[in-house]
C-alpha positions as CSV (number, residue, x, y, z in Angstrom):
1,M,26.0,15.8,9.0
2,I,28.7,13.6,7.5
3,K,29.0,9.9,8.3
4,E,32.4,8.4,7.6
5,Y,32.8,4.7,6.7
6,P,36.6,4.3,6.0
7,F,36.3,0.5,5.8
8,F,34.3,1.0,2.6
9,D,35.9,4.2,1.6
10,E,32.5,5.9,1.6
11,Q,31.1,9.1,3.0
12,I,27.4,9.9,3.5
13,Y,26.3,13.6,3.6
14,Q,22.8,14.0,5.2
15,Q,20.6,17.0,5.9
16,Q,17.0,17.3,7.0
17,L,15.4,20.3,5.4
18,T,13.0,22.6,7.3
19,N,9.9,20.7,5.9
20,G,11.3,17.4,7.1
21,L,12.6,16.1,3.8
22,Q,15.8,14.1,4.1
23,L,18.5,14.9,1.6
24,I,21.4,12.4,1.3
25,F,24.4,12.7,-1.0
26,I,27.0,9.9,-1.6
27,P,30.1,11.4,-3.4
28,K,31.6,9.6,-6.4
29,N,34.3,12.0,-7.4
30,G,35.4,11.8,-11.0
31,F,32.3,10.1,-12.3
32,K,30.3,11.8,-15.0
33,R,27.2,9.7,-14.3
34,S,24.8,10.5,-11.5
35,F,22.0,8.5,-9.9
36,V,19.0,10.2,-8.3
37,F,16.5,8.4,-6.1
38,F,13.4,10.0,-4.5
39,A,11.5,7.7,-2.2
40,S,8.6,7.5,0.2
41,H,8.6,5.2,3.1
42,Y,5.4,3.7,1.9
43,G,5.2,0.2,0.5
44,A,2.8,-2.7,-0.1
45,A,3.1,-3.9,3.5
46,M,1.5,-0.7,4.8
47,N,-2.1,-1.4,4.0
48,R,-3.7,-0.8,7.3
49,F,-3.0,2.7,8.7
50,I,-4.7,5.7,10.2
51,P,-5.1,8.3,7.4
52,K,-3.7,11.8,8.1
53,G,-6.3,13.9,9.8
54,E,-8.4,10.9,10.9
55,K,-8.6,8.7,14.1
56,A,-9.6,5.3,12.9
57,Y,-7.6,2.6,11.0
58,W,-8.4,2.1,7.4
59,D,-7.7,-1.0,5.3
60,A,-6.6,0.2,1.9
61,P,-7.2,-1.9,-1.2
62,L,-4.3,-4.3,-1.9
63,G,-1.8,-2.8,-4.4
64,I,-2.7,0.8,-3.8
65,A,0.9,1.9,-3.2
66,H,2.0,0.5,-6.5
67,F,-1.1,2.0,-8.2
68,L,-0.2,5.4,-6.7
69,E,3.3,5.1,-8.1
70,H,1.9,4.7,-11.6
71,Q,-0.5,7.6,-11.3
72,L,2.1,10.1,-10.2
73,F,3.8,10.0,-13.6
74,T,0.7,11.6,-15.1
75,M,1.2,15.3,-14.6
76,P,-1.7,17.9,-14.2
77,D,-1.3,19.1,-17.8
78,G,-1.5,15.5,-19.0
79,Q,2.2,15.0,-19.9
80,D,4.0,11.9,-18.9
81,A,6.9,12.7,-16.6
82,S,9.0,9.8,-17.9
83,E,8.9,11.2,-21.4
84,L,10.0,14.6,-20.2
85,L,12.9,13.1,-18.4
86,A,13.8,11.2,-21.5
87,K,13.9,14.5,-23.5
88,L,16.6,15.6,-21.0
89,G,18.6,12.5,-21.8
90,L,17.8,10.8,-18.5
91,D,16.8,7.2,-18.0
92,S,14.0,7.0,-15.5
93,N,12.1,4.3,-13.7
94,A,10.1,3.7,-10.6
95,F,9.2,0.7,-8.4
96,T,7.2,-0.2,-5.3
97,N,8.2,-3.0,-2.9
98,Y,7.0,-3.8,0.6
99,S,8.7,-1.0,2.4
100,L,9.1,1.9,0.0
101,T,8.0,3.5,-3.3
102,G,10.9,5.0,-5.3
103,Y,11.3,7.2,-8.3
104,L,14.6,7.4,-10.0
105,F,16.7,8.5,-12.9
106,N,20.3,8.4,-14.0
107,G,22.4,10.2,-16.6
108,S,25.4,12.4,-17.2
109,D,23.9,15.8,-18.0
110,N,20.8,17.9,-17.0
111,I,20.9,16.4,-13.5
112,L,19.6,19.5,-11.8
113,K,16.8,19.9,-14.4
114,G,15.9,16.3,-13.9
115,L,15.9,16.7,-10.1
116,T,13.5,19.7,-10.4
117,L,11.2,17.7,-12.7
118,L,11.4,14.7,-10.4
119,L,10.4,16.8,-7.3
120,D,7.7,18.5,-9.3
121,F,5.9,15.4,-10.6
122,V,6.1,13.5,-7.3
123,Q,5.0,16.4,-5.2
124,T,2.2,17.6,-7.6
125,P,-0.4,14.8,-7.5
126,H,-3.2,14.8,-10.0
127,F,-5.8,12.1,-9.4
128,T,-9.0,11.8,-11.5
129,E,-11.5,9.0,-11.8
130,K,-10.8,9.0,-15.6
131,N,-7.1,8.4,-15.1
132,V,-7.8,5.8,-12.4
133,L,-10.1,3.8,-14.7
134,K,-7.4,3.9,-17.4
135,E,-4.8,2.7,-15.0
136,Q,-6.9,-0.1,-13.7
137,G,-6.8,-1.6,-17.1
138,I,-3.1,-1.2,-17.5
139,I,-2.3,-2.7,-14.1
140,A,-4.8,-5.6,-14.7
141,Q,-2.8,-6.5,-17.8
142,E,0.4,-6.3,-15.8
143,L,-0.9,-8.5,-13.1
144,K,-2.1,-11.1,-15.6
145,M,1.3,-11.1,-17.1
146,F,2.9,-11.7,-13.7
147,L,0.5,-14.5,-12.9
148,D,1.4,-16.2,-16.2
149,R,5.1,-16.3,-15.3
150,P,6.0,-19.5,-13.6
151,G,8.6,-17.9,-11.4
152,D,6.1,-15.4,-10.0
153,A,3.4,-18.0,-9.6
154,L,5.9,-20.3,-7.7
155,H,6.9,-17.5,-5.4
156,Y,3.5,-16.3,-4.5
157,G,2.1,-19.8,-4.2
158,L,4.8,-20.4,-1.5
159,M,4.0,-17.1,0.2
160,Q,0.3,-17.9,0.3
161,N,1.2,-21.2,2.0
162,M,3.5,-19.4,4.5
163,F,1.6,-16.4,5.7
164,F,-1.9,-16.0,7.2
165,E,-2.3,-12.3,7.0
166,Y,1.1,-10.6,6.5
167,P,1.3,-8.6,3.3
168,L,4.2,-10.6,2.0
169,K,1.7,-13.2,0.8
170,H,0.3,-10.7,-1.8
171,D,1.9,-9.4,-4.9
172,V,3.0,-5.8,-4.6
173,G,0.5,-4.9,-7.4
174,G,-2.4,-6.4,-5.5
175,T,-5.1,-8.6,-7.1
176,L,-7.3,-8.2,-10.1
177,A,-10.2,-7.7,-7.7
178,S,-8.5,-5.3,-5.3
179,I,-7.4,-2.8,-8.0
180,K,-11.0,-2.5,-9.2
181,D,-11.8,-1.0,-5.8
182,I,-9.3,1.8,-6.0
183,T,-10.7,5.3,-6.4
184,A,-9.1,8.8,-6.8
185,A,-10.2,9.6,-3.3
186,H,-8.3,6.5,-2.0
187,L,-5.2,7.7,-3.8
188,R,-5.5,11.1,-2.2
189,T,-5.8,9.6,1.2
190,C,-2.7,7.5,0.8
191,Y,-0.8,10.4,-0.8
192,R,-1.5,12.9,2.0
193,T,-0.6,10.3,4.6
194,F,2.6,8.8,3.2
195,Y,4.0,11.5,0.9
196,Q,4.6,14.0,3.6
197,P,8.1,15.5,3.1
198,A,9.1,14.1,6.5
199,N,8.4,10.6,5.3
200,M,10.5,11.0,2.1
201,T,14.1,10.9,1.2
202,I,16.2,12.1,-1.8
203,I,19.5,10.2,-2.3
204,I,21.9,11.4,-5.0
205,V,25.1,9.5,-6.0
206,G,27.6,11.2,-8.1
207,D,30.1,14.1,-8.5
208,L,28.8,17.5,-7.4
209,N,31.1,19.4,-9.7
210,N,29.7,17.5,-12.6
211,I,26.1,17.9,-11.4
212,F,26.5,21.7,-11.0
213,K,28.9,22.0,-13.9
214,Q,31.2,24.0,-11.6
215,E,32.9,23.6,-8.3
216,A,30.2,22.8,-5.8
217,S,29.7,21.4,-2.3
218,F,26.9,19.6,-0.4
219,S,25.7,22.9,0.9
220,D,25.0,24.0,-2.7
221,L,22.9,20.9,-3.2
222,V,21.0,21.6,0.1
223,D,20.4,25.2,-1.0
224,F,19.1,24.1,-4.4
225,V,16.6,21.6,-3.0
226,S,15.6,23.9,-0.2
227,E,14.8,26.8,-2.7
228,H,12.7,24.4,-4.7
229,Q,10.8,23.2,-1.7
230,K,9.9,26.8,-0.8
231,T,7.7,26.8,-4.0
232,K,5.6,24.0,-2.6
233,K,2.9,24.1,0.0
234,F,2.6,21.2,2.4
235,G,0.3,20.6,5.3
236,K,1.4,20.1,8.9
237,T,3.6,17.0,9.5
238,T,1.7,14.3,11.4
239,E,2.8,11.0,12.8
240,I,2.2,8.0,10.5
241,I,0.7,5.0,12.3
242,V,0.7,1.6,10.5
243,D,-0.7,-1.6,11.9
244,Y,1.2,-4.7,10.8
245,P,-0.7,-7.9,11.2
246,Q,0.9,-10.2,13.8
247,E,1.8,-13.6,12.4
248,P,1.9,-17.0,14.1
249,D,5.3,-18.7,14.1
250,F,4.0,-21.6,12.1
251,V,3.0,-21.7,8.4
252,R,-0.6,-21.5,7.1
253,T,-0.3,-24.8,5.2
254,N,2.6,-27.1,4.5
255,Y,1.9,-27.9,0.9
256,D,0.0,-26.8,-2.2
257,E,0.4,-27.2,-6.0
258,K,-0.9,-26.0,-9.4
259,T,-0.5,-26.7,-13.1
260,M,0.7,-24.3,-15.7
261,E,1.9,-24.4,-19.3
262,I,5.5,-25.4,-18.6
263,T,7.7,-28.3,-19.7
264,V,9.6,-29.0,-16.5
265,P,8.1,-29.0,-13.0
266,R,9.1,-26.3,-10.6
267,A,9.4,-26.7,-6.9
268,A,10.0,-24.4,-4.0
269,V,10.6,-25.0,-0.3
270,G,10.1,-22.2,2.2
271,L,11.0,-21.6,5.8
272,K,9.0,-18.9,7.8
273,I,11.0,-16.6,10.0
274,P,8.9,-15.8,13.2
275,F,7.4,-12.3,13.6
276,A,9.5,-10.0,15.8
277,N,10.3,-6.3,16.0
278,L,14.1,-6.5,15.8
279,D,16.6,-4.0,17.2
280,F,18.7,-1.7,15.1
281,N,20.8,-3.6,12.4
282,Q,19.5,-7.0,13.6
283,S,17.4,-7.6,10.5
284,M,20.4,-7.4,8.2
285,L,22.6,-9.4,10.5
286,L,19.8,-12.1,10.7
287,E,19.9,-12.2,6.9
288,L,23.7,-12.6,6.8
289,R,23.6,-15.5,9.4
290,L,20.9,-17.3,7.4
291,K,22.8,-16.8,4.1
292,I,26.0,-18.3,5.6
293,L,24.1,-21.4,6.7
294,L,22.4,-21.7,3.3
295,E,25.6,-21.2,1.3
296,A,27.4,-23.7,3.6
297,N,24.7,-26.3,2.9
298,F,23.4,-25.6,-0.6
299,G,26.1,-23.7,-2.3
300,T,27.6,-25.0,-5.6
301,S,30.8,-26.1,-3.9
302,T,29.1,-28.3,-1.3
303,D,28.6,-32.0,-1.1
304,V,24.9,-31.5,-0.8
305,Y,24.7,-29.7,-4.1
306,Q,26.7,-32.4,-5.8
307,E,24.4,-35.0,-4.2
308,M,21.3,-33.3,-5.7
309,L,23.0,-33.3,-9.1
310,D,23.9,-37.0,-8.8
311,Q,20.4,-37.9,-7.9
312,A,19.0,-35.8,-10.7
313,L,17.0,-33.7,-8.2
314,I,18.0,-30.5,-10.0
315,Q,18.6,-29.6,-13.6
316,S,20.5,-26.4,-13.9
317,G,21.2,-25.3,-10.3
318,I,19.0,-24.0,-7.5
319,A,18.0,-20.5,-6.4
320,T,18.2,-19.5,-2.7
321,E,16.8,-16.4,-1.2
322,V,16.7,-14.9,2.3
323,Y,14.5,-11.9,3.0
324,H,13.6,-10.1,6.2
325,D,11.7,-6.8,6.4
326,G,12.4,-6.0,10.0
327,K,9.4,-7.9,11.3
328,T,9.2,-11.2,9.5
329,G,10.6,-13.0,6.5
330,Y,11.5,-16.2,4.8
331,V,14.1,-18.5,3.4
332,K,13.3,-19.9,-0.1
333,I,15.0,-22.7,-2.1
334,S,13.7,-23.4,-5.5
335,A,14.6,-25.3,-8.7
336,N,13.4,-26.8,-12.0
337,T,13.2,-30.5,-11.4
338,E,11.8,-33.6,-13.0
339,Q,11.5,-35.0,-9.5
340,P,9.7,-32.2,-7.6
341,Q,8.4,-34.3,-4.6
342,A,11.8,-35.9,-4.1
343,F,13.5,-32.5,-4.3
344,V,11.1,-31.1,-1.7
345,K,11.7,-34.0,0.6
346,F,15.5,-33.8,0.2
347,V,15.6,-30.0,0.9
348,Q,13.2,-30.1,3.8
349,E,15.2,-32.9,5.5
350,R,18.4,-30.9,5.0
351,L,16.8,-27.7,6.3
352,L,15.6,-29.5,9.4
353,S,19.1,-30.9,10.0
354,L,20.4,-27.3,10.3
355,S,19.0,-27.0,13.8
356,Q,21.9,-29.3,14.8
357,F,24.3,-28.4,12.0
358,Q,27.9,-27.9,13.1
359,L,30.1,-25.8,10.8
360,D,33.9,-25.7,11.2
361,L,35.6,-22.4,11.8
362,L,37.6,-22.3,8.5
363,T,34.5,-23.0,6.4
364,F,32.5,-20.4,8.3
365,E,35.1,-17.7,7.8
366,R,35.3,-18.6,4.1
367,F,31.6,-18.3,3.5
368,K,31.4,-15.1,5.7
369,K,34.1,-13.4,3.7
370,A,32.5,-14.4,0.4
371,L,29.1,-13.0,1.3
372,I,30.6,-9.7,2.7
373,G,32.8,-9.5,-0.4
374,N,29.7,-9.8,-2.7
375,F,28.0,-7.0,-0.7
376,I,31.1,-4.8,-1.1
377,R,31.4,-5.4,-4.8
378,A,27.7,-4.6,-5.2
379,L,28.4,-1.2,-3.7
380,N,30.1,-0.3,-7.0
381,S,26.6,0.0,-8.5
382,F,25.2,3.5,-7.9
383,E,21.7,2.1,-7.9
384,F,22.4,-0.7,-5.3
385,L,24.2,1.9,-3.1
386,A,21.4,4.4,-3.1
387,V,18.4,2.0,-3.0
388,G,20.1,-0.5,-0.7
389,Y,21.1,2.2,1.8
390,L,17.5,3.5,2.0
391,E,15.9,0.0,2.0
392,Y,18.0,-1.0,5.0
393,Q,17.3,2.3,6.7
394,Y,13.6,1.6,6.4
395,R,14.2,-1.9,7.9
396,N,15.8,-0.3,11.0
397,S,19.3,-1.0,9.7
398,N,22.3,0.9,8.4
399,L,23.9,-0.7,5.4
400,F,27.5,0.2,6.2
401,A,27.2,-0.1,10.0
402,A,25.7,-3.6,9.7
403,L,28.3,-4.7,7.2
404,Q,31.0,-3.5,9.6
405,M,29.3,-5.4,12.4
406,S,29.1,-8.5,10.2
407,E,32.9,-8.6,10.2
408,D,32.6,-9.5,13.9
409,L,30.1,-12.3,13.4
410,T,31.3,-15.5,15.1
411,L,30.6,-19.2,14.5
412,E,28.6,-19.2,17.7
413,D,26.3,-16.5,16.3
414,L,24.8,-19.0,13.9
415,S,23.0,-20.7,16.8
416,S,20.7,-17.7,17.1
417,V,19.0,-18.6,13.8
418,Q,19.3,-22.4,14.0
419,K,16.2,-22.4,16.3
420,Y,14.1,-21.5,13.2
421,F,14.6,-24.8,11.4
422,T,11.6,-26.7,12.7
423,E,8.9,-28.6,10.8
424,D,6.0,-26.3,11.6
425,K,7.9,-23.4,9.8
426,L,8.3,-25.4,6.6
427,T,6.1,-25.3,3.5
428,S,6.4,-26.2,-0.2
429,F,4.8,-25.4,-3.5
430,I,5.0,-27.3,-6.8
431,I,4.0,-26.3,-10.3
432,F,3.4,-29.3,-12.6
433,P,3.1,-29.1,-16.4
434,N,-0.6,-29.0,-17.5
435,Q,-2.0,-31.6,-19.9
436,S,-1.4,-29.2,-22.9
437,S,2.3,-28.9,-22.0
438,L,2.7,-32.6,-21.6
439,S,1.1,-33.2,-25.0
440,K,3.4,-30.7,-26.6
441,K,6.4,-32.2,-24.9
442,A,5.4,-35.7,-26.0
443,S,5.0,-34.6,-29.7
444,L,8.5,-33.3,-29.7
445,E,10.1,-36.5,-28.3
């Protein structure tokens, strides 16, 4: 099947193999470099599910999807798959977010050898208690490092304030306590449930002639992957049933704080987006509407931004983020500031005013075109193109179709998200310098 998106000058070739595996190819003719992404629709938000072959729900330890990602790089013969890919001249990586786990590499040569190796190590799990124990120590150090980073501490402090049970409140890697509970048997349960071929997708971006080192077509790629899959044995495909915890519309608490070894306080304000199962493409369109509102009110060209500078509420700018996973999400505004309480008060008052905010048509069109333009420019990145396409697909959206629909967004469409800007959906989190940091700062002044 070929999907044409002439507005973006893109084509998407897609084929489901006999075992259910989805193969997607995005041509970039004339490019020597290729990007390969192999992903499972299994992320950190999918912690409560019915394991394959069973009937009852199971609550997996937090962080197990990320733990599984790490473990798959250890092959049955003890070799590290990333080192083998490096020997082929390929840069590899992997990541887990809330909706997927992805394994990737990019390079100019040995793409088919790399693809074979990628399929082999992801589809040949080898879990032992010895390896699990070793990995627990590695991930514990990783988590401690994240917890020591003020940016991560600020984000998850805000998420803890916002959500009661929804997994966005937890780091993708879990907690120091939860990873200690993970066993090899747990990993096998998650693997057999979520790593079924029908729950996985390969996306390749590049030039097929360069990949095959001869003239080639998408059917050649389909044949290559199909022949490889014939060497593997998979069980019967079963339906995957995940239970996502329902969230109240209001936040868990409206404020919290902590101290860390920093010199300048950090503050974040969050707005909770109510839980809902949105229709196709609506998650991405919701994000775009909220981003337009934020940019029109907090962007660097606005009077509000200048007012924050004039009042010394911010030092070197602010960070804004909008995220929606297809069910719930958040708006986040954060900054380094010597006046964290005043910053929080100012931002919250401004956010509440957005429920009645009136934007003129010319300004709306300017911000809409700027946001869509940023998206289109990002499509020049092979990684953004592949990962973004699949991430939005897993959020019940089509990246290109939603962007085309966004061209038709009207000023009146903003009213559909203005209802979210109410006090019960707002929360804030502040990190203050601890006494040690203040003493060090004083000694330098």
